[in-house]
N, C-alpha and C positions, 0 to 999 in steps of 0.2 A: 618159326610161330609154334615151335617147343616150348621156344623163351617166355611167349607171347601167354601161353596158355599155365609157366610156374607163374607167373606170374598177377594172373586175372586167379588163381585156386589162392595164394598167395593173401590179397588184396582180399577174394569175396569170404578166408580167414577171420583176418583182423576184423572186418565189419564184423564178423558174427560173431564174437569174441567182445567186441565194442558194445553191439548190443543184446546181448546177455549181461553185463555189468552193469547197464545202465537198468534194466528189468530188476538184477537185484539191491542195487542200494535204494534205490524207489519204490517200490512195495515190498523189501523181502527182511532186508538192515535198517532195523531203527537207527537213526544213525542223525540222523536230518541235514543229508550228503543230495547230491546231483550230481549231475553229471550231464554233459553240454551235449549232451542228444537235448535231455531232458529241459536244459535252458536255453534253445535253440526248438524246440519245439512253443513253448511256453513263449517265449517271447516274438512270434510270428505268427500267435493265434490272436496276441495281444492288438497288434497294430488296426485288426479290423476293428472290434471293439474307439482304441481310440480313435476312431477319423469315427462311427457313430457318437459318440460322445463331447465335441469340441464343442467350448464355451459357448452359453450362453439360454439353452436347454433348461427347464425348470428338472429343483432334483428328482422329484418320480419319474421323471422320466430316461434320466439318466442309469435312475439306478433298475428299471426295470429290465434296460440292455447290460448293464453289467450281472445281473445273474444269471444269465449265460455262458459269461464270461468261465469257471469254471468248472462243471460241465462241459463245453467242450471242451477244455481246457484236457478232459481226463480221456473223453472222445482221440483226439486231433492225440495226444502219446500213443492209444494205441495203434491206434494207425499210422504211425510215425515206426516204431518198433517194427510192426508186421509187412513194413514197406522196406526197410534194414535189410529185413530176417530176408525177404523177397530178394533182394541186391546181393547182400551176400552169400545167401542158395547160388542164384543164381552163377557169379561167377566161379562158386566152387564145382559146381556142373561143368565150365564152360571149360574150368579146368582140363576137364575129363574130354571131354568128347571135341573142343574148338570150336561150336558153334554155338555165339550166344542166343542169339530167335528158340535156340532146339534148349540149348538151357532154362531159360528163363520161364520159358511154358514147362517142365520137367520139377524147376523148384517153386512155379505155382502150384501144381499138383499134388509136392508132397510136402507142401509147408501147408494148407490148410484140408489136405488128406482127401481131396477130389476123387483118386488115382482115374480121370480119364488119361493121364502120362506114363509111358514103358521110357519110366531116368533111366540111365546107360552108364550113371555113375553109381558108384557102390554103398552097399546097401544100405554101409552105416555110413554116409550123409545122408539118406534119404531116406531111413528113421528117424535121421538127428534135429531133420528139415522137419517130419510133422510129427517130432513130441513139441519141440519148435512153438508152435503154432502153438497144437493146443495147451500147452503149458503159458504159455503167456498171454493167449484169453484169463483162462482159467481161472488165473494168480489176479489179472486186474478187476474178474469178477468178485474173488472171497476179502479185495482192495477193497472195496466199493461200502461192502457191512463194518468198517474197520474204519474206516471215514465219514459214514452216518453217526457211526454209534457217535465217536467221539462229539460231531456239531452238533447232538441230539443235546446232551448232555453242557454242552455248551449257551444252548441255546437257553437252554429252560431257567441256568440262572440272567440270564436275559431279560428272562422277559417278564421273571418275578421282580428285577429294579428298577422295569416299565412301571410296576405298579404303581411301588414306591417316590418312583423321581422324574418321572412322566419320560419321554422324551421329545427331541432329544436329547438323554440324561446328560443334566454339569454337574459340578462336582460343589458349589456353593444352591444348588436348588436342594439335592441332598439334604443336608443340616437343615432346608428350610421347614420343607417337607416333615422331618417328620419333629421337628424343631414346633411346626402351630396346628398338630394332632395331640402331642405330649409324650412320640416314643425316642426320644437320642436315646434313651436308653440302652434299646435296644441296635444299635449303630458298632457294637463291643459283636455280637452274634453277625452281623451284614460284611460286618471287614474282617472277622473270619471265616467266612464265607467264598470270600473272594479273593480272600490266602488262596483256598484249599483251589477254585478257577484260576486263577493265578499261574500257581502249578501244573496241574490240568490240562489250560491251553498251553504252557510252554513245551512241556511232553509232548502232547501230543500235535499241536504246531510246529513241533521241531521236524519231528520227524516223519510230518504228512506234509508240506509244505501249501501243497493246494490248497488244503485248511484254510489257510487263510485268507483266500479269494472266496472262501462258498461264503455271501450274506444271508440276516437274515428275513425270515420270513415277505416285514413290514421294514418299509423302506425309511426309513427314522429311527429303528435297533441295529444295537451294531455295537459289536461282542468288543475292539477295539473303545471304541466310545464312550462302551460303558466301565472297563477295566477303569475307563484314564479320570474315568464324571467317581468313580471311586476313589482314586487313590490322591484324589484334586476337595476329595471332603479329607478322607485321615488325615491330609497336610496341611486343613483351613485345622481341623479340630485342637489338632496339636500347638499350631502358628498360636492358633486363639484364646484356648483353654487347655495351654498342657495341664494343669487339674484335676482336670475329668476327664484326658481324653483316658479312653481302654487302651488297655497295652496291645491290643488287639491291634490295632491303628498303625503301630510300628512299625506290627508281619506282614501286615497285611501290604503296607510301601515295600517292604525288601521286596520279598515274594514277586513282589507286581513290578521291581522294574527290571529285577534277575529276568526276567519272560521275557518283556521287552527287549529285552536288550539278548535279549536268542535269536527268538525268532527274527530279528529286526538282521542279525546275524547268518540264521540259516536261511535270510533274502540277499545277500548279499549286499544292504545298504549298512554304509561304515553310522555305528554310534562311539561316541569317549568312553569307554567304561572304567573313569576315575577321573571324570568331572568334580572338578572346581565349586567350593559354595558359593561364591560369589561372580562364577563364569555369567556370562547373558542367556538372558532367556526371551524364548521368541513376548512371551506374555509379558506387559508392559506393569507398569506399580500403579501404576491411574486403573489399572483394569481393574485389576488389585483392592484397590481401595473401594474402585465400585464396590464389588459385593461385596466388600467385609461390610457397606454403608446395608445392603440385603440383606446381609448375614443379617446383621443388628435387627429390622424394623421388622425381623419375626416374633422375635423376644431370647435370640441366641444370648447368654451371660458369656461376653470376653471376658479371659482375665486382657489381654492383652490390645490397647488402637490396632489401629493398621498401619501404622508405624512403624512399633516394634515385633510385631505380626511382621514385619514382609519380610524381613533375613531369613528366619526359619521354615518361613514358607514356600520363599524362595532357593534356603535350602535346601530339603526334602525336592523338589519339582523339576529343581535342576539334575537331579538321578534317572527322569524318564522320558521326560516333557521332548528332547530332540528323538528318539525312537516312537513313544509316541505319533510330533509331528508325523515323522516321517513315513510311518507306516501308511495312516489316513492321507497323507494325501496321495502316497502308491494305491491303496483297493478303494482308493474313490469311498470314500466313511463320511457317514455323516456329517455336514459342513453343523455340529454341534458351537456351543461356546464356548473362547479358548482350544481346541483342537487343530488349528490352523488355518492355513490357507489351501484350497484345491486350482486341483488344472483348470478343472471347467468351467470357472469364476464362481462356484455356488456364494452366493454370502449367507454369514452364521443364522444360523435357527435360532430361534431362542425357547424353549421345548414350553409347552402348553399347559396350563394350570388346568381342572376342572373345576366347575362352576360349581356352588354351593347349595345343594338342591334340598327342599324341606318341599314338606308338607302345605305347609300354610303359604308358598311361592313359587308350585309350578314353572313358573320360567327360571328360578334360579337369579338370586346374589351372584357380584361377583366375589370372586374367591380370596379372602383375607388379605393376599397380595394378588396387586395385579397386576399383569405381565407391564403393560405400562411402569409396573414402579423396578424391571427388568436394569441395567448401567444404559444408560441411552446410546453407548460408541459399540452395540451388539451391529445392526441394523439390519434386514433380511426381512422374515415372516413372522406369523405364529408354527407350529406345526401339530 
């Protein structure tokens, strides 16, 4: 009997230590590390959402279901920690009293500071259990402002991009819309902003990986699709018109693909950190050539034709495509053009272009480049 009590006490202590380690590296240490407890909780809670978002539904319904995934994961993680503390301290108390049923009651009374039981264990264990319950709840509450501060910073720039390039955002559309209204000179500032955005996201989303799963307030907006579109637009500018491309485009691309790789590694997604310029792409040359024709139709002055620009564009995109498409599938991002396939089978959605409404024509004329001018391979429907 004494041997069993010793085993129970040691096992309980190990559970308590492992749980504290999970709490510390998840909400205290900003190193982008996860414990097996965190992984187990997130994986377990992901399954019900996957069952509720089976292939065949509309993307808006899929997004409405997945919007609750990250908040539920946070609550589930808190509950998981408290349950493990309860189990751990119950085993520790059982090591002293020998009665597991009474030990569970004592652990619950101490952990949640209810005080309805008179614990038989040492006071240091009682105080430790009480402090554990209060501390883990306080840390989780203090964790939320950091999460939502990073989330708000992220979504502000995503919303600004939606005004510039529509939703879901697409790289060629970024160039086309800026060309149509004669503001391609502002692209340098856009690329500079998204270089900072990529750095901020790399820091915040690796320190707090659950942020990756927090979705934008609108179904077709996404931090990941926005970043992918800006990187594609920068790569297209450098490939088609290198003489006019701003230097900020290169800086944005560099920070962008480093950010995506770091986030992928934090989530356990394997990506090649040193791809070759001629490695295969999911994006085909035919899709690229159709997009180049679309860009040229807006009046964009290209210095290279599609054939000459393709190796340059490919050399840039190979650095970020693998990570971007893997993350897009992992979080079920809006199925924008050039963003890969989705588990739910949602087809690619082209960006919606606004009508040109004028006082003389209240109904509004079609946009200078109608949606029908988009590449025919896209499928899907308008957003």
